[in-house]
N, C-alpha and C positions, 0 to 999 in steps of 0.2 A: 070427929076426928079428920075421919078422910076427905071431908069435904074441903076442911079449911086448908090438906096437906095441895091440895087441888089448886084450890085459890090461891096458895102462896107459890108454886110452882108457878104459874100461869102470871103471876106480879113479876118474875123474875125474872121468865124471860126475855120481855122486851128488853132487859139490862142486859143480858148475856147476849143478843144482836147488837146492842148498841154498842157493847165492847170490843167485837169484831169488824161492826165498822168502823170504831175510830181508828182500830189496829191498819185497817186497810188506810184508810186515809193518813196514818204516819209514814205507811209503808210508800206510802206514793208520793211523798211530802218529802220523806226521806232522798228516792230513785231525785225527782225534781234537783231536791240542793246537793245533791254530787254532780248530776250533770252543772249546774252552778257553780260548782267552787272549783271542777276542772276548769270550765271560761276564765271565770278569774284566776288562779294560778297560771294561766295562758299567759293574760296579761300580765302580771304581775311576777313572772317570769323575766321580761324584756329588762325592766329598769334592775332590777336585782343581778340578771347576769352583769350586768353593764358597771353597776356598784362596785360587782365581787373581783372583775378584771381591771375597769380603770380607775377604782377609787382604795379600796381593802386592800387589793395586793401590791399597788407602790406605794401604800403607805408603809406595810410591814417593810417590801423589801428595804424600802432608804433607811429602816432602825435597826436593818442589820449592816444594809454598807457603811453608816456612819460608824461601826466598830473595824472597819477595814481601811486599805489604802488600795485605790480603784480607779483607773485614766476612765474608766466606762467603756473598754472595751476589752484590755488583757483580764487575765485573773485577782480576784479579790484574797488581797492578801489579809488577813485579820492581826488587827493591831491593837485590839483592846478598845481601851478610853485613852489613847493617846490624842486623838482627835479633839474630844473634848479636852483635855488640857489645852493642847493650842490653842483652840476657839478662845478660852477666857483669857490669853495670854496674847490676843490678835489685836492688834489696836484699830484694826482698818474695820476690822467688827464691830469692834465697839464706838469707832465712829459712824459706822452707816448705820447699828441702829440709835446714836443720840439721832441723826440724818430726821431717821423715819417718825420718832416719839413728838422731834419739833414739829413738822411740816403735818404730823396728826392734831395740833395745835388750832389748827383752821376747823377742825368739826365741829365744836361747838358757837365760832363764829359763822359757821356754812349754816346751818342747823334757827341760830337768832337771828339771821337774815331771809330763809325760808319761811321762818314763821311768819317775820313782820311781810316778806312779799302775800303769803297768802290771806293774812288779815286783811289789806289791803286789795284784793282780788276778792275776799269772798259779799263786797258791796255790791250794789248792783248800780254801778257807775257804768255808761258805752264806755265801749273796748277793751272788755274784763277779759272776753275771748282770746282776742287777739293778744296778749299779753301773755298769757296760758301755753299758747303754740312757741312765741319768743323765747317764751325762758323754758320751756320741752325742747326745743332744736337742737342745742347742745346734749344733752342725752342720749340721743339717735345716732349724732355723730357718730363719725369714725374717728378713736384717739389718737390714732397716727397721724390725723387730719389738724385736727384741733391741734395735737402737739407744734405741728410742722408752721399752722397759723401762730401761735404764739411766741415759737422759737423768733419770727421773723419781725414778730409784734414786739418782743425785749430788744431788739439788736440796739447794738449802745450808739449808728451812726444813722440811721433809716427808718430806727422800730418808731414804730406807732405809736407807742407808750410816753417816749422820749419826743416824739411833733409835738403830743398835746401838753407834757410838762412847758415845754420850749414858748408853747403860748402864753402860760401864765407866771413866766418870767424865773421855769426853774432849770437847771442844766442835768438831765437823767443820766444815771451812771448806766454802765453794761453787764443789765441786769444777771447777764445766763455767766461772766467772767467773773464776777465782783464774789470770791466767799462771804462776805459780810447782805449780799440783796440776791443768790440764787436760792435759797432756800423760802423765802418770804415771795419771790414769782412764782418756784412751782406750787405754793402753798394760795397762792391767789387763782394758781386757773384751778383747781383741781377744785374750788370753791365753786367757782363761775361754771365749773361741767356739771356739778352736783344740784347744783338751786333749784334746778329744774324739775326733777324727781321729788326731791325732801319736799317741795313748794304743794307738787300735786297732793302725796300723803296728807301734808299737812290740812290742804286746802278741802278733800274728803272728809276729813275726822272734824272739819271745821260746820263743815254743811252737813254734818250730822247733829248736830246740837240743837235741840229743841230751843224755838224761840223763845221757848213759856220762862225758860231758866231767867233769860237776860231781861226780861217783860219784868217776871217778878222782883229780880232785882234792883232794877229800878224804880219801882213802888217801895221798896224798901228804903230808897234814896242811898244806893252805892251808888260812885265814882269808877267811870273808866278803868282806872285800877283796880278797883276793889274786883268787877263784873272781872275784867283777864286773873284775874289772882285765882277767885275761887270757882270760875267756870268756866274759863276759857283751858287754864290749863292742866287743872284737872284731865279734859274730857281727852288733852291731847296728848297727854302721856305714856299712852302705852304707843303711839307714832310714836314718840320720841325714842322712845329703849327700841324701840326695829331699829330706826335709823342708827343712833349712837353703835348698837351694838353691828351692823349691818357695812356702817363707815370706819370703824374701827378693824375689822377685817379686813377693806377694801385699801386702807391706808393701809396698815403693814405688807403687804402686797400688791405696792407700787412700783412697779416697772417701768410705762411704757414711755412715759409720761422722760424720766430722768433718761433712757437708753436712746428717746431724740433731740433731745433739748441738750443733755448735758454729757456726749455719748463715753467721756470719759472718765464720769464721774463727780465732774465741776470743778472749780481751782481748791487745791489740795482736799481733796477727796469733798467735798462740801456738801455736795448735792446727791452723792449715792446711797441708797438706801439697801437696805439688808437683802433682798428680793433682785437687786442691781448686782450686790457683791457676790452673791451665791449665783447669779446665771456668769459674772467671769471668772469664777472659781471653777466650773462644773465645765464651763463649754471653751472658754478663752485658754483655763492654766489645767483643762482638764485632771482636776482633782477633786470626780464625783464623788468621791467619799465622805471627803473634807466641805465639800459644798453638804451631802444629805446630813452630814449634820447640825448645818448651820439651819439646813430645814424642821430636822428636828426640831430645835432651840427655838425657835420661831413656830413652830405651831403649837408648844406646849405655855409658850407667854401669850398667844392667843386665845389659849383656851382657858388661860387662869387671869386674862383678862374678863374675856369672856363669863365667866363664872363668877365672877366679884361680881359686873352687872344685872347674874340674873337677883346672886343673892340681893342687892341693892333694890332690884326691882319687887323682891318681894318682902321688904322693909314698908315700902311704901306704898299708898293707896293712890288706886285711880277715882274713889268718889270723890263725889262733891262733896264741900265741907256746909 
């Protein structure tokens, strides 16, 4: 019996030593992980502090300011929901909101044109690289410079657009001074400006589609429309979802083009967007509290629209039928 006990103790001894060694390894790892965590925290702190100072604090402050009468410099007088009541009876806010939504009609048009361009440039034909660069140049160009360029092109007397129309026998209007044409003019410019970015993303999505899908569909006798419907479209749905969300957010914040091309908001305020109206109230009329109210409402609208898009995205499938 004693011999057996000794043997058992001998067998247990290595296990005890192994457990001690594992504890030492864990201790060493924990020290390493602590140092790594501290280094990671240092890298995270910079964007976190920037977010707290330049995003979260202004957001919360604007919510508080929306309940006050404030000129941006003096004291803030709390007025409750008076600004919100005034907002929903403000004809100019309603008009600017309508203008913003109207110009968003260009989003699906731009996405459709971008997808068609991407499908064309996805073919192995000479000059595709040159065309990709040409279409992407407006994306990296200054929006202010492009706005000045299009303002000249839309001029009713000597603009390039009307000169082109005169060649085919059409007498073009004064685009930016006509309430019926100013919104479509701005919409065309916005579509042209965003074509390159959307096209590039669609092109990347198309190039990631395995050719075997198309080859199998051709063997099954599928025509071009059926291949687009059952292969191309499902594969580019994630890109479409991303572009719809970003374009809606960008369209709701449209300002520079309107401010440069129609600095007074266009004839009968027909080109003013919500952000343009916010800017006028905040910096021209010094009604910072009321402008904050409009900013909060605009942010809420963008949030609701984005949430709806995410819900619709959850219901759809990105898989090939």
